[in-house]
FITIDREN-379361 format. One record per atom (N, C-alpha, C): x, y, z; residue in three letters. Coordinates in steps of 0.2 Angstrom, whole numbers, padded with zeros to 4 digits, always signed. Example, Ala and Ser with C-alpha at 12.3 -4.5 7.8 and 13.67 -1.06 7.14 Angstrom:
2
+0066-0028+0039ala+0062-0022+0039ala+0066-0016+0039ala+0064-0011+0035ser+0068-0005+0036ser+0064+0000+0039ser
//
This chain:
337
+0017-0073+0049unk+0021-0071+0043unk+0021-0076+0038unk+0018-0074+0032unk+0018-0078+0026unk+0024-0077+0022unk+0027-0083+0020unk+0033-0082+0016unk+0032-0084+0009unk+0033-0080+0004unk+0031-0081-0003unk+0038-0080-0007unk+0039-0085-0011unk+0044-0085-0016unk+0042-0083-0023unk+0044-0078-0026unk+0043-0076-0033unk+0048-0080-0037unk+0046-0084-0042unk+0051-0088-0045unk+0049-0088-0053unk+0054-0088-0057unk+0053-0089-0064unk+0059-0094-0067unk+0058-0098-0071unk+0063-0102-0074unk+0068-0098-0078unk+0065-0093-0082unk+0069-0089-0086unk+0068-0082-0084unk+0073-0077-0085unk+0072-0070-0084unk+0068-0067-0089unk+0066-0060-0088unk+0063-0056-0093unk+0055-0057-0093unk+0052-0060-0088unk+0045-0061-0088unk+0041-0056-0083unk+0045-0052-0080unk+0042-0047-0075unk+0041-0049-0068unk+0045-0054-0066unk+0044-0057-0059unk+0046-0052-0054unk+0051-0049-0054unk+0053-0044-0049unk+0048-0038-0049unk+0046-0036-0054unk+0042-0030-0054unk+0035-0032-0052unk+0033-0038-0053unk+0026-0041-0050unk+0027-0041-0043unk+0033-0043-0040unk+0034-0044-0033unk+0033-0037-0030unk+0037-0032-0033unk+0037-0025-0030unk+0030-0022-0030unk+0026-0023-0035unk+0019-0020-0036unk+0015-0023-0031unk+0015-0030-0030unk+0011-0033-0025unk+0013-0031-0018unk+0019-0031-0016unk+0022-0028-0010unk+0019-0021-0009unk+0019-0017-0014unk+0017-0010-0013unk+0010-0010-0011unk+0006-0014-0015unk-0001-0014-0014unk-0003-0016-0007unk+0000-0021-0004unk-0001-0024+0003unk+0001-0018+0008unk+0007-0015+0007unk+0009-0010+0011unk+0004-0004+0011unk+0002-0002+0005unk-0003+0003+0005unk-0009+0001+0009unk-0011-0005+0010unk-0017-0007+0014unk-0015-0008+0021unk-0009-0006+0023unk-0007-0006+0030unk-0003-0012+0032unk-0002-0017+0028unk+0002-0023+0029unk+0010-0021+0030unk+0013-0025+0034unk+0021-0024+0034unk+0024-0029+0030unk+0028-0027+0025unk+0030-0032+0020unk+0038-0031+0019unk+0042-0036+0019unk+0049-0036+0018unk+0050-0040+0011unk+0054-0037+0007unk+0056-0040+0001unk+0064-0042+0001unk+0065-0048+0000unk+0072-0050+0000unk+0075-0052-0007unk+0081-0050-0009unk+0083-0051-0015unk+0088-0057-0015unk+0086-0063-0017unk+0090-0069-0017unk+0092-0071-0024unk+0091-0066-0028unk+0094-0067-0035unk+0102-0065-0035unk+0106-0070-0032unk+0113-0068-0031unk+0117-0067-0037unk+0115-0070-0043unk+0119-0070-0049unk+0117-0063-0053unk+0111-0061-0052unk+0109-0054-0055unk+0105-0050-0051unk+0107-0048-0045unk+0103-0045-0040unk+0100-0038-0043unk+0094-0036-0041unk+0091-0030-0044unk+0088-0026-0039unk+0086-0028-0033unk+0083-0023-0029unk+0087-0017-0027unk+0094-0019-0026unk+0098-0013-0024unk+0099-0008-0029unk+0097-0010-0036unk+0098-0006-0041unk+0091-0002-0043unk+0086-0005-0041unk+0079-0003-0043unk+0078+0004-0041unk+0075+0009-0045unk+0074+0015-0043unk+0068+0015-0038unk+0065+0010-0037unk+0059+0010-0032unk+0062+0008-0025unk+0068+0005-0025unk+0071+0003-0018unk+0077+0005-0016unk+0081+0009-0021unk+0088+0011-0019unk+0088+0018-0016unk+0083+0022-0017unk+0084+0029-0015unk+0087+0030-0008unk+0084+0027-0003unk+0086+0028+0004unk+0093+0025+0005unk+0094+0019+0001unk+0101+0016+0002unk+0106+0021+0000unk+0105+0025-0005unk+0110+0029-0008unk+0112+0034-0004unk+0108+0036+0001unk+0111+0041+0006unk+0116+0038+0011unk+0118+0032+0010unk+0123+0029+0014unk+0129+0029+0010unk+0135+0029+0014unk+0141+0028+0010unk+0142+0021+0008unk+0144+0020+0002unk+0145+0013+0000unk+0139+0009-0001unk+0140+0002-0003unk+0135-0002-0004unk+0131-0004+0002unk+0125-0006+0002unk+0121-0008+0008unk+0122-0015+0009unk+0124-0017+0015unk+0124-0025+0017unk+0117-0028+0016unk+0117-0034+0014unk+0110-0037+0013unk+0110-0044+0015unk+0106-0049+0012unk+0105-0055+0014unk+0112-0059+0013unk+0116-0058+0008unk+0122-0062+0008unk+0127-0060+0014unk+0127-0054+0016unk+0131-0052+0022unk+0129-0055+0028unk+0122-0055+0029unk+0119-0058+0035unk+0121-0065+0036unk+0120-0069+0030unk+0121-0076+0031unk+0128-0078+0032unk+0133-0074+0028unk+0140-0076+0029unk+0142-0073+0036unk+0139-0068+0038unk+0141-0065+0045unk+0139-0070+0050unk+0133-0073+0050unk+0131-0077+0055unk+0135-0084+0055unk+0137-0086+0049unk+0141-0092+0048unk+0147-0091+0052unk+0150-0085+0052unk+0156-0083+0055unk+0155-0081+0062unk+0149-0082+0065unk+0147-0081+0072unk+0147-0073+0073unk+0146-0069+0068unk+0145-0062+0069unk+0138-0060+0072unk+0138-0056+0077unk+0131-0054+0080unk+0129-0047+0078unk+0131-0045+0072unk+0129-0038+0069unk+0121-0038+0069unk+0118-0033+0072unk+0111-0032+0072unk+0108-0032+0065unk+0101-0035+0065unk+0098-0035+0059unk+0097-0029+0056unk+0097-0023+0060unk+0096-0017+0057unk+0101-0015+0052unk+0107-0018+0052unk+0112-0017+0047unk+0111-0019+0040unk+0106-0024+0040unk+0105-0027+0034unk+0098-0026+0030unk+0093-0023+0034unk+0087-0021+0032unk+0085-0014+0032unk+0082-0011+0027unk+0080-0004+0028unk+0073-0003+0025unk+0070+0003+0027unk+0063+0004+0024unk+0064+0008+0017unk+0059+0007+0013unk+0059+0010+0006unk+0053+0013+0005unk+0053+0019+0001unk+0047+0023-0001unk+0043+0025+0005unk+0047+0027+0010unk+0044+0029+0016unk+0039+0035+0016unk+0040+0039+0010unk+0035+0045+0009unk+0028+0042+0007unk+0028+0036+0005unk+0022+0033+0003unk+0019+0028+0008unk+0023+0024+0011unk+0021+0019+0015unk+0024+0019+0022unk+0027+0025+0024unk+0029+0025+0031unk+0035+0020+0031unk+0035+0016+0037unk+0040+0010+0037unk+0036+0003+0037unk+0032+0003+0032unk+0028-0003+0031unk+0031-0008+0026unk+0035-0005+0021unk+0039-0008+0016unk+0046-0008+0017unk+0049-0014+0018unk+0056-0015+0020unk+0060-0019+0014unk+0066-0018+0014unk+0070-0021+0008unk+0076-0024+0011unk+0078-0030+0009unk+0084-0033+0011unk+0088-0035+0004unk+0093-0031+0002unk+0096-0032-0005unk+0100-0039-0004unk+0103-0040-0010unk+0107-0046-0011unk+0114-0045-0007unk+0115-0038-0006unk+0121-0036-0002unk+0127-0036-0005unk+0133-0035-0002unk+0139-0034-0004unk+0143-0040-0006unk+0141-0046-0004unk+0145-0052-0004unk+0141-0058-0008unk+0136-0055-0013unk+0132-0060-0016unk+0136-0066-0020unk+0141-0064-0023unk+0145-0069-0027unk+0148-0074-0023unk+0151-0072-0017unk+0154-0076-0012unk+0148-0081-0009unk+0142-0078-0008unk+0137-0083-0005unk+0135-0088-0010unk+0134-0086-0017unk+0132-0090-0022unk+0137-0096-0023unk+0144-0095-0022unk+0149-0100-0022unk+0148-0105-0016unk+0146-0102-0010unk+0146-0106-0004unk+0139-0109-0002unk+0134-0107-0006unk+0127-0109-0004unk+0126-0116-0002unk+0129-0121-0005unk+0127-0128-0004unk+0130-0129+0003unk+0137-0127+0004unk+0140-0129+0011unk+0136-0125+0016unk+0134-0119+0015unk+0131-0114+0020unk+0124-0117+0022unk+0121-0120+0017unk+0114-0123+0018unk+0115-0129+0023unk+0120-0132+0023unk+0121-0138+0027unk+0125-0137+0034unk+0126-0131+0035unk+0130-0129+0041unk+0126-0126+0046unk+0127-0125+0052unk+0133-0129+0056unk+0131-0136+0058unk+0136-0140+0060unk+0135-0146+0062unk+0130-0151+0058unk+0130-0149+0052unk+0126-0153+0047unk+0118-0152+0048unk+0116-0146+0052unk+0109-0145+0053unk+0107-0141+0047unk+0102-0145+0043unk+0100-0142+0037unk+0096-0135+0038unk+0098-0130+0034unk+0094-0124+0034unk+0095-0120+0040unk+0099-0122+0045unk+0100-0118+0051unk+0100-0111+0050unk+0104-0108+0046unk+0105-0101+0045unk+0099-0098+0042unk+0096-0102+0038unk+0090-0099+0035unk+0084-0098+0040unk+0084-0103+0044unk+0079-0103+0050unk+0081-0097+0054unk+0087-0096+0055unk+0089-0090+0059unk+0087-0084+0056unk+0088-0083+0049unk+0086-0077+0045unk+0079-0076+0046unk+0075-0081+0046unk+0068-0080+0047unk+0066-0077+0054unk+0069-0081+0059unk+0067-0079+0066unk+0070-0072+0067unk+0075-0070+0065unk+0078-0063+0066unk+0074-0058+0062unk+0071-0059+0056unk+0067-0055+0053unk+0061-0054+0057unk+0058-0059+0059unk+0051-0059+0063unk+0052-0055+0069unk+0058-0056+0073unk+0059-0052+0079unk+0060-0045+0077unk+0063-0043+0072unk+0065-0036+0070unk+0060-0032+0068unk+0056-0034+0063unk+0051-0030+0060unk+0044-0033+0060unk+0043-0039+0062unk+0037-0043+0063unk+0033-0042+0056unk+0035-0044+0051unk+0031-0043+0044unk+0025-0047+0044unk+0020-0045+0040unk+0015-0049+0039unk+0017-0054+0033unk+0021-0051+0028unk+0023-0055+0022unk+0031-0054+0021unk+0034-0059+0019unk+0041-0059+0017unk+0041-0062+0010unk+0043-0058+0005unk+0044-0060-0002unk+0051-0061-0003unk+0052-0067-0006unk+0059-0068-0009unk+0059-0068-0016unk+0064-0064-0019unk+0065-0064-0026unk+0070-0069-0028unk+0068-0075-0031unk+0073-0080-0032unk+0076-0079-0038unk+0082-0082-0039unk+0086-0083-0045unk+0082-0088-0050unk+0084-0087-0056unk+0081-0092-0061unk+0084-0099-0060unk+0081-0104-0064unk+0084-0110-0064unk+0081-0114-0057unk+0085-0119-0055unk+0083-0123-0049unk+0089-0125-0045unk+0095-0122-0047unk+0101-0124-0043unk+0102-0120-0037unk+0106-0123-0032unk+0108-0119-0027unk+0103-0115-0023unk+0104-0108-0023unk+0099-0104-0019unk+0092-0104-0022unk+0091-0105-0028unk+0084-0106-0031unk+0081-0112-0028unk+0084-0117-0027unk+0081-0123-0024unk+0079-0122-0016unk+0084-0118-0013unk+0082-0116-0006unk+0076-0112-0006unk+0076-0107-0010unk+0070-0102-0010unk+0064-0105-0012unk+0064-0110-0017unk+0058-0113-0019unk+0055-0119-0015unk+0060-0123-0012unk+0058-0129-0009unk+0058-0128-0001unk+0063-0125+0002unk+0064-0125+0009unk+0060-0119+0012unk+0061-0113+0009unk+0058-0107+0013unk+0051-0105+0013unk+0048-0106+0007unk+0041-0103+0006unk+0035-0107+0009unk+0030-0103+0010unk+0023-0106+0011unk+0020-0106+0004unk+0021-0101+0000unk+0018-0100-0006unk+0024-0099-0012unk+0023-0102-0017unk+0027-0100-0023unk+0023-0097-0028unk+0025-0091-0031unk+0022-0087-0036unk+0026-0089-0042unk+0024-0093-0047unk+0028-0096-0052unk+0026-0092-0058unk+0031-0088-0061unk+0030-0083-0066unk+0033-0086-0073unk+0029-0087-0078unk+0031-0090-0084unk+0029-0087-0090unk+0033-0086-0095unk+0032-0084-0101unk+0028-0089-0105unk+0026-0087-0111unk+0021-0092-0115unk+0025-0096-0120unk+0032-0095-0121unk+0035-0099-0126unk+0038-0105-0123unk+0040-0110-0128unk+0041-0117-0125unk+0047-0117-0120unk+0052-0113-0121unk+0058-0113-0116unk+0055-0111-0109unk+0050-0106-0108unk+0047-0105-0102unk+0043-0110-0099unk+0038-0113-0104unk+0033-0118-0102unk+0037-0124-0100unk+0041-0127-0104unk+0045-0133-0103unk+0049-0133-0097unk+0053-0127-0096unk+0057-0126-0090unk+0053-0126-0084unk+0048-0122-0084unk+0044-0122-0078unk+0040-0128-0076unk+0038-0132-0081unk+0035-0138-0080unk+0039-0143-0076unk+0046-0143-0078unk+0050-0148-0075unk+0052-0145-0068unk+0052-0138-0067unk+0054-0136-0061unk+0048-0137-0056unk+0042-0136-0058unk+0036-0137-0053unk+0036-0144-0051unk+0037-0149-0056unk+0037-0156-0055unk+0042-0157-0049unk+0048-0155-0050unk+0053-0156-0044unk+0051-0153-0038unk+0048-0147-0038unk+0046-0144-0031unk+0040-0149-0028unk+0035-0151-0032unk+0030-0155-0029unk+0032-0162-0027unk+0037-0165-0030unk+0040-0171-0028unk+0043-0170-0022unk+0047-0165-0021unk+0051-0163-0014unk+0046-0162-0009unk+0041-0158-0010unk+0036-0156-0005unk+0032-0162-0002unk+0030-0167-0007unk+0027-0173-0005unk+0031-0177-0001unk+0038-0178-0003unk+0042-0182+0000unk+0043-0180+0008unk+0043-0174+0009unk+0044-0171+0016unk+0038-0169+0019unk+0032-0171+0016unk+0025-0169+0019unk+0024-0162+0020unk+0026-0158+0015unk+0025-0150+0016unk+0019-0148+0011unk+0015-0144+0014unk+0010-0141+0010unk+0012-0134+0008unk+0013-0133+0001unk+0015-0127-0001unk+0011-0125-0007unk+0008-0119-0007unk+0003-0117-0012unk+0007-0114-0018unk+0005-0116-0024unk+0009-0113-0030unk+0003-0109-0034unk+0005-0103-0035unk+0001-0099-0040unk+0004-0097-0046unk+0001-0099-0052unk+0004-0098-0058unk+0002-0091-0061unk+0008-0088-0064unk+0007-0082-0067unk+0010-0082-0074unk+0005-0081-0079unk+0008-0081-0086unk+0009-0074-0087unk+0016-0072-0090unk+0018-0066-0091unk+0024-0065-0095unk+0025-0060-0099unk+0019-0055-0101unk+0015-0058-0107unk+0008-0057-0106unk+0003-0059-0111unk+0002-0054-0116unk+0003-0055-0122unk+0001-0050-0127unk-0006-0048-0127unk-0007-0041-0129unk-0014-0039-0129unk-0017-0042-0136unk-0023-0044-0135unk-0026-0047-0141unk-0027-0043-0147unk-0028-0036-0146unk-0028-0031-0151unk-0022-0031-0155unk-0016-0032-0152unk-0010-0031-0155unk-0008-0037-0160unk-0012-0043-0159unk-0011-0049-0163unk-0016-0049-0169unk-0021-0044-0169unk-0025-0044-0175unk-0022-0042-0181unk-0024-0045-0187unk-0022-0043-0193unk-0024-0035-0194unk-0020-0032-0198unk-0021-0025-0199unk-0028-0023-0201unk-0032-0019-0198unk-0038-0018-0199unk-0043-0023-0197unk-0041-0028-0194unk-0046-0033-0191unk-0046-0034-0184unk-0050-0039-0181unk-0051-0039-0174unk-0050-0047-0172unk-0048-0048-0166unk-0047-0055-0163unk-0052-0055-0158unk-0057-0060-0158unk-0061-0061-0153unk-0058-0063-0146unk-0060-0060-0141unk-0057-0060-0134unk-0057-0068-0132unk-0052-0070-0129unk-0052-0076-0126unk-0058-0077-0121unk-0059-0072-0117unk-0064-0072-0112unk-0071-0074-0116unk-0072-0070-0121unk-0079-0071-0125unk-0079-0079-0128unk-0074-0081-0130unk-0074-0088-0133unk-0075-0093-0127unk-0072-0091-0121unk-0073-0096-0115unk-0080-0096-0113unk-0083-0090-0113unk-0090-0089-0110unk-0095-0093-0115unk-0094-0093-0122unk-0098-0096-0126unk-0098-0103-0127unk-0092-0106-0125unk-0091-0113-0125unk-0089-0116-0118unk-0091-0113-0113unk-0089-0115-0106unk-0091-0122-0105unk-0097-0124-0107unk-0100-0131-0106unk-0098-0136-0111unk-0094-0134-0116unk-0092-0138-0121unk-0084-0139-0122unk-0081-0143-0117unk-0074-0142-0116unk-0070-0145-0123unk-0073-0149-0127unk-0069-0151-0133unk-0069-0146-0138unk-0075-0143-0139unk-0076-0137-0143unk-0072-0131-0141unk-0071-0130-0134unk-0067-0125-0132unk-0060-0126-0133unk-0057-0132-0132unk-0050-0133-0134unk-0049-0132-0141unk-0054-0134-0146unk-0053-0133-0153unk-0052-0126-0155unk-0057-0122-0152unk-0057-0115-0153unk-0051-0112-0151unk-0048-0114-0145unk-0042-0111-0143unk-0036-0112-0147unk-0036-0118-0150unk-0031-0120-0155unk-0031-0115-0161unk-0037-0113-0163unk-0037-0108-0169unk-0036-0101-0167unk-0036-0099-0160unk-0035-0093-0158unk-0028-0091-0158unk-0026-0085-0161unk-0018-0083-0161unk-0015-0083-0154unk-0018-0082-0149unk-0015-0082-0142unk-0018-0087-0138unk-0024-0090-0139unk-0027-0095-0135unk-0023-0101-0135unk-0020-0103-0141unk-0016-0109-0141unk-0011-0110-0136unk-0007-0104-0135unk-0001-0104-0131unk-0004-0104-0123unk-0009-0100-0122unk-0012-0100-0115unk-0015-0107-0114unk-0019-0110-0118unk-0021-0116-0117unk-0016-0122-0115unk-0011-0121-0119unk-0005-0126-0118unk-0002-0125-0111unk-0001-0119-0110unk+0002-0117-0103unk-0002-0119-0097unk-0009-0118-0098unk-0013-0121-0093unk-0013-0128-0092unk-0013-0132-0098unk-0014-0139-0098unk-0007-0142-0095unk-0002-0139-0096unk+0005-0142-0093unk+0007-0139-0087unk+0005-0133-0085unk+0007-0130-0079unk+0001-0129-0074unk-0004-0127-0076unk-0010-0126-0071unk-0014-0133-0069unk-0015-0137-0074unk-0018-0143-0072unk-0016-0147-0066unk-0009-0148-0066unk-0006-0151-0060unk-0008-0148-0053unk-0008-0141-0054unk-0009-0137-0048unk-0016-0138-0045unk-0021-0138-0050unk-0028-0140-0049unk-0029-0146-0045unk-0025-0151-0048unk-0025-0158-0045unk-0022-0158-0038unk-0018-0154-0037unk-0014-0154-0030unk-0018-0150-0025unk-0023-0146-0027unk-0027-0141-0023unk-0030-0145-0017unk-0033-0151-0018unk-0036-0154-0012unk-0031-0156-0007unk-0025-0158-0009unk-0020-0160-0004unk-0018-0154+0001unk-0017-0148-0002unk-0015-0142+0002unk-0020-0138+0005unk-0027-0139+0003unk-0032-0135+0006unk-0033-0136+0013unk-0031-0141+0017unk-0032-0141+0024unk-0027-0135+0027unk-0022-0134+0024unk-0017-0128+0026unk-0019-0122+0023unk-0022-0122+0017unk-0024-0115+0014unk-0032-0116+0012unk-0036-0116+0018unk-0043-0117+0016unk-0047-0111+0012unk-0044-0105+0012unk-0047-0100+0009unk-0045-0099+0001unk-0040-0103-0001unk-0038-0103-0008unk-0043-0106-0012unk-0045-0103-0017unk-0050-0106-0022unk-0046-0107-0029unk-0050-0111-0033unk-0047-0113-0039unk-0045-0107-0043unk-0049-0102-0043unk-0047-0096-0047unk-0041-0092-0045unk-0038-0094-0039unk-0032-0091-0036unk-0026-0094-0039unk-0027-0100-0042unk-0021-0103-0045unk-0018-0100-0051unk-0022-0096-0055unk-0020-0094-0061unk-0021-0086-0061unk-0015-0083-0064unk-0015-0076-0065unk-0012-0074-0072unk-0014-0069-0075unk-0011-0067-0081unk-0009-0060-0081unk-0003-0058-0083unk-0001-0051-0083unk+0000-0048-0090unk-0004-0044-0092unk-0004-0041-0099unk+0003-0037-0100unk+0005-0038-0106unk+0011-0034-0108unk+0009-0026-0108unk+0013-0022-0104unk+0012-0015-0104unk+0018-0012-0106unk+0018-0007-0111unk+0024-0004-0115unk+0028+0000-0110unk+0025+0002-0104unk+0029+0006-0100unk+0034+0002-0096unk+0033-0004-0095unk+0037-0009-0091unk+0044-0009-0093unk+0046-0010-0099unk+0053-0010-0101unk+0057-0004-0100unk+0053+0002-0099unk+0057+0008-0099unk+0059+0009-0092unk+0057+0005-0087unk+0059+0006-0080unk+0054+0003-0075unk+0057+0002-0069unk+0052+0000-0064unk+0047+0005-0062unk+0041+0002-0062unk+0035+0007-0061unk+0030+0003-0056unk+0027+0007-0051unk+0022+0005-0047unk+0015+0007-0051unk+0011+0003-0053unk+0005+0004-0056unk-0001+0005-0051unk-0002+0011-0049unk-0007+0012-0044unk-0014+0013-0047unk-0015+0015-0053unk-0021+0017-0056unk-0025+0011-0058unk-0031+0010-0054unk-0035+0004-0055unk-0038+0003-0062unk-0037+0009-0066unk-0040+0009-0073unk-0035+0005-0078unk-0029+0004-0076unk-0024+0001-0080unk-0025-0006-0079unk-0025-0010-0084unk-0026-0017-0084unk-0021-0021-0080unk-0015-0019-0081unk-0009-0023-0077unk-0010-0021-0070unk-0012-0015-0068unk-0013-0014-0061unk-0018-0018-0058unk-0024-0019-0061unk-0029-0023-0059unk-0027-0030-0058unk-0023-0032-0063unk-0020-0039-0062unk-0016-0040-0056unk-0012-0035-0055unk-0008-0036-0049unk-0012-0036-0042unk-0018-0032-0043unk-0023-0033-0037unk-0025-0040-0036unk-0027-0043-0041unk-0029-0050-0041unk-0024-0055-0038unk-0018-0054-0040unk-0012-0058-0037unk-0012-0056-0029unk-0012-0050-0028unk-0012-0048-0020unk-0017-0051-0017unk-0023-0052-0019unk-0029-0055-0016unk-0028-0062-0015unk-0025-0066-0020unk-0024-0073-0019unk-0019-0074-0014unk-0013-0070-0014unk-0008-0071-0009unk-0011-0070-0002unk-0015-0065-0001unk-0019-0064+0005unk-0023-0069+0007unk-0026-0073+0003unk-0030-0078+0004unk-0026-0084+0007unk-0020-0084+0005unk-0016-0090+0008unk-0014-0089+0015unk-0016-0083+0018unk-0015-0082+0025unk-0021-0085+0029unk-0021-0085+0036unk-0026-0087+0040unk-0032-0083+0039unk-0031-0076+0039unk-0037-0072+0040unk-0036-0065+0036unk-0031-0064+0033unk-0030-0057+0029unk-0035-0057+0023unk-0037-0051+0021unk-0041-0050+0015unk-0038-0044+0011unk-0039-0045+0005unk-0038-0039+0000unk-0043-0039-0005unk-0048-0034-0004unk-0053-0033-0008unk-0051-0030-0015unk-0054-0032-0020unk-0053-0029-0027unk-0060-0027-0030unk-0060-0022-0034unk-0067-0020-0037unk-0070-0026-0041unk-0077-0026-0040unk-0080-0032-0043unk-0079-0032-0051unk-0078-0026-0054unk-0077-0026-0061unk-0070-0030-0063unk-0066-0031-0058unk-0059-0034-0060unk-0061-0042-0060unk-0060-0045-0066unk-0062-0052-0066unk-0055-0056-0067unk-0055-0062-0064unk-0049-0066-0064unk-0049-0069-0071unk-0043-0072-0074unk-0043-0075-0081unk-0047-0081-0081unk-0050-0083-0087unk-0053-0089-0088unk-0049-0095-0087unk-0051-0100-0084unk-0047-0107-0083unk-0050-0111-0089unk-0045-0113-0093unk-0047-0117-0099unk-0046-0124-0099unk-0044-0127-0093unk-0043-0134-0092unk-0047-0137-0086unk
//
């Protein structure tokens, strides 16, 4: 059971939709996936058109992770089936399950620090119990946690204590890059202090299409073409990126966020021997359909759908033996640092 936290320092970068699309891709390939909504301040899974339909057949709101943790804190033995339900069964059978934030998300958010240290001062006892009961109930291949933004309270638990893999989703502006830079540094410092090997995959999102940045009637050379022409000339490549309307932001994001992950790769590779350098970077292109509602992009001809496939492949490579093949025509983004 691989535990993956999807994290962003700020909202509005497509984190939850990326998580749902990758979960759907894995479920489509026969894997059992559970998605858990730990965004207690702004929960979304229970409201998403992709995950709410079967819950709506029930009277009232559906209990979720907040109810589970607070119930177990109060020594309630309510079965796990009360908190977890299958989603999109017409497409995936019972391979995709959902655990919403639940009916007591606000209460849990206020108590999370005390809850994390209980009972008897045993750190993370209830979160270990959560994982063990999940495994006993549905035996998932993957558990995806949708973390809240920032790094306080439950975001710290989701990013530092629970995951084997963190998918760090960042926009390209300074607020996103600067905030994510500090957050990832805190995570690495903690994991090193407690001798934990956690893989971090960087996702830059949303990335504007180069054609949309071209002056009217003009063209912008693709970043991939610039990269290929200057691959063996790093100084010239860096200079060319600074002149490129999109390349400057991508180059800076890679220099500040990706470069430390590349340096960290040798330390974590004994635990993740199948992870490669290319797995550390992903880019999700802006798609005009995304702001209109939650969508599962299954058409491999759609650029964003192909980029979700690459992310699913990298997550599968973090396991001991799972695979997720993608068409050869689908290329990972160029690494500029």
